[in-house]
N, C-alpha and C positions, 0 to 999 in steps of 0.2 A: 819368879812370877807364878802365881797360882794357876793351875791347869784350867780353871774355870774363869779366869780373868783375862780380859783383853786390854792391851795398851795401844794407844794411838797418838799420833802427833797432830795437833790442830794448828792451823794458820788462822789466828783470830781476826786479822785485818792487815793492812799494809804494815809491815814490820821488818825490823832487822832480824837476822837469823836467831839471835838470842831471845826474840819475842815469841818464838814457837812455844806452844804449850803441850804438856803431856796430859792425857786424859785416860782414866782407867774405868773399865765397866765390865759387864758380862759378855762372854763370848756370844756372838750372834748365832741365830739358828737359820738354817737353809729353808727358803720357801719353795714352792713348786718350781721345778726346772732349775734349781740353784744348787750350788755346793758351797761349803765353808772351807776355805783354804787357810791352813796354818802357814803364815808367811815365813819363808826362809831367806829371801833376798828381795830387796826393792832398791831403788836407786835415786840419785839426785840428777835430774836432767835439766836442760836449759829452761824447760817449761816451768819448773818450780821456782827457778831464779826470777823469771818474769812474774809469776803469780804472787810472790811475796811483795812485789812492788805494785801489784794491781795492773800489770802490763800485758798479761796473756789475753789474747783477743776474745776468747769465749770461755773464760774461767767462771765458775759459779760464784754466787754472792758469798762474802765472808759471813761467819767462820766456816771452814771446811777442812777436811783431812786431805793434804796433798798426796802425791805418789802416783806417777804416770803408769807404772807397770809393776808386776811382781812375779816372783817364782816361789812356789811353795807346794805343800802336800795336802791333798784333799783329806779332810778329817771327818766330814759328814756330808750326806746328800739329802736333798729334798724329794718330795713326791715327783715321780716321773723320771727320776735320774737313776741309772743303774748303780746299785750299792757297791758293785765291784770297782767303782772309781775310787773308793776309799783306799788311801795308801799310795795313790798315784801322784807323781810329781808333775805339776802343770805350770804353764806360764799364762799370763793374761795381760792384755792391754786395757787400761782402765780410764786414763786421763786424770782422775782424782781417786783417792781412797786407799792407795797402796801402802802408805806409811802407817801401818797397823799390824799388830801381831796376828790378827785373824780377820779375814775379809770374805764377804759374801760375793760370789761371782756367778753369773749365769753359766750353767754347765756348757752351753754352746760356745761360750767365749774362752773356754779353757783349752789350751793346746798342750798335748803331752810333751814332756821333755824326755829325750832319749836316754836310755840307760848309759851310765858312764859320763854324763855331762853334769857337773856340779851345779848347785843352785846359784852361786855367785857368778860362775862362768856363763850360765844361761842368761842371767839377769843383764849382763853387759850387752846382749844382742837382742833383747826383746824390742823395745821402742827404737833403739838405735839400729838394730839389724833389719827390722821390717821397713823402717824409713829408707835406709840405704838400699836394700834389695829392690823395693818398689820404684824408687827414683831411677836406679840404674837399669833395671830390666824392663819395667813397665812404661817408663817415660822416655829415658834417653836411648833405650834399646842398644846398649853399648856392644861393640863387636871388637874382635881381635885386631890389633894394629892401629886402633884409634888412639888419640891423645886427649886426656881430660885434665881439667883444672879443678882441684878440690880445695875449697877454702876451709881453713881450720882443720888441716889434715891430721892433726894430733888429737882432735876432740873425740867425743863419744861417737857421733855419727860419722865424722870425717875419717876416723881410723878404720871403721868398717867399710866405708866407701872405697878407700884406698885398696884394701885387701880384695874386695869383691871385683874391683876394676882390674886388678892385676891377675886375678883368677881367670878373667875373660881373655886376658892377653893384651890389655891396654897399657899405654905409657902414661904415667901419672906425674903431674906437676902439683905440688901442694904448698899452700901458704901456712905459715906457723911462725911463732917467735923463735929467735935464734937458739933458745934453750933446747928446742926439740929437733933441730936440724940433723944432728948426728944420728938419732934414732930413725928419722925419716930416710936418710941416705942409706942406712943399713937395710931398710925395706925396699930400696930401689926407687925411692921417690926423689924427684928433683925439687929441693925446697926453695921457697922464696920467703924472705923476712918481711911480713906485712907492716912491721913498724918502721923499717929503715929503707926498704927498697920501693921503687916505683913498680907496682905489680903489673899494670898493663904493658909498660915498656919491657919488663923482664920476660913476660909471657910471649911477647912478639919476637923477642930474640930467640926463645926456645922453640916457638912454633910460628914461623913467619906467615904461614897460610891460615893461621887461626887454629883453635882447638875444636874438637868434635863435641865436647860437652863441658859445661861448667855447672858445678853444684855449689850454690851460694846461700849461706845462712845469715849473711851479714845485712843484706838489704841496703836501703838508702843509696848513696852514691855508688857503692860497690856493684850493685846489680846492673846499673847502667854500663859500667866498665865491662862487666861480665858479658853482657849482650854484645858489645862491640868486639869482643875477643873471639866470637864464634866464627868458625869456618862455614862456608856454604853447606847447607844440610845439617848444621850443628844444632844442638839443643841446650837451652838454659833451663835448669831446674832450680827455682828459688824455694827455700823452705823455712824462712824465718827473717827476722829483722833485728839481729843482735845489736846493730848499731844504734837502735832506738831504745834499748833496754832501760836506760836510766833517764829517758825523757819524761817530761810531765805532759799532761793533756790527754787527749783521746787515745786509747789503746787500739781502737779500730782504724784510725786514720792511716798509720804506716802501711797496714795491710791493704786498705782500700786504694791507696795511692799506687801500691805495687800492682794490684790487680788491674788498675786502669792502664798502667804502663804495658803490662803483658797483653792486654786486649789490643792496644794500639799496635804493638810489635807484631802480633799474630795476624793483624789485618793487612800488614805490608807484604808486597810480593817479593820477599827476599830469601826464600828457601831456608829460613831458619825458624825454629819454634821455641816458645817460652812457656813454662808452666809454673804455677805456684802449687807446690805439693802440700797437701793436707792429708795426713794418714787416715783421717776420719771421713774423707770424701766418699759419698755414696751410702753411708751407713743409714741415714734417715730414709732415703728413697728405696733402697733395696737391702734390708738388713741380712737376708739370707745369702745373697751374693757377696756382700761385704765380708761376712763371717767366713764363707768358703774360701775367698781369696786370701784373707788374713791367715787362715789355718794353713792353706797350701804354701804361702810364701814364708811364714815363720818356720814351717817344717823344713823348707829348703835351706833356710838360714842355719837351723840346728844341724842339718846334714853337712853343710859347709864347715861348720865348727868341728864336727866329728872328723871330717876328712883333713882338717888342718889348713884349709884354704883361708879361714879366718881364725884368729886367736883371740881369746878373751883378754881384753886389756882392763885389768882391775887396778884402778889408781889407788884405792884404799878401801878397807872394810871396817865399818864402825857399827856399834849397836844402835838401835832405833833411839835409845835415850840420849844419844849424842848427835841428834839430827842437826842441831845448830852448828856444831863443829864440822859436820860433813858438808853442810851448805857453804860455809866459809871456804872450805878446802876446794870444793867444786868451782867456786867463783873466783878463786885466786889466780887461775891461769898458769899455775905452776905444775899441774899434774897432767899426765897423759892417760886417757881412758876414762873409765866410769868409777865414780865414788859410790860404793855399794853399802846399803844399810841392812842389818840382819836383826832378827827378833832377840 
């Protein structure tokens, strides 16, 4: 690739992974308050899997460049940005735009990656890490000795949730297909096969008094079961609707239905709480506060990675030009951790 050339992956419309398009152009320039980041690692998250189906509830109109987050090195700065940032490795949460060799980012949104943490390692814990950290510490406020249920315990967010919960001193029950049970047991997780076992019945056997927190990305029927499994004082954190990924019709309806349920549950005098977690909440109303919280929490996640409390689970690393293959792999359900793309 020519040093002055940018390569990006475009999602042209509802498409199979093979319908992704490669586009080449000039490397962008940084405007005031911005930096140009040379991408070293980006990833395939559940959001892109929904976006290619037109199912992500607030995705931009087609065509667009997907890519929820990235890690890379600052190669140029705009007016008002310290030139000393050039050469610094940073991470950024974007929602879209990360699947490109060069990305323009607001300097205030770039979080430094500590020395000794590789780009692919850091990438596995940007959107996954910030989501897990904020759900566990800001919503559930998990404490030592509590018991939690993590759905999709082998997945990108789930695997970080498991490790952060264990770092607090909590006991973890995790759902996953049988393929991943050995690895979960090695981590000290009690696994449940969501394909063959009755999840509510099995959880009640393991935690007769209920669990202190449930982290549910499945939505639909699962979230109702999750609510019923809570102990008094327990917290349900819902953060997706994977069960409706392949549905047709309104992409907003599953989320609106979920929000309605949560509103009703929270209105009941039952000493339990439910949240729908959105990593972008508060950004429009208070951008300064949002950025400060994101910066602080992602810094905590990187520190946990450095301490070995969480480990980077890289399922596979592929070049950006093989984004279709990476998407297929991420959707296959056969891998643990994050599928990472590099320039």
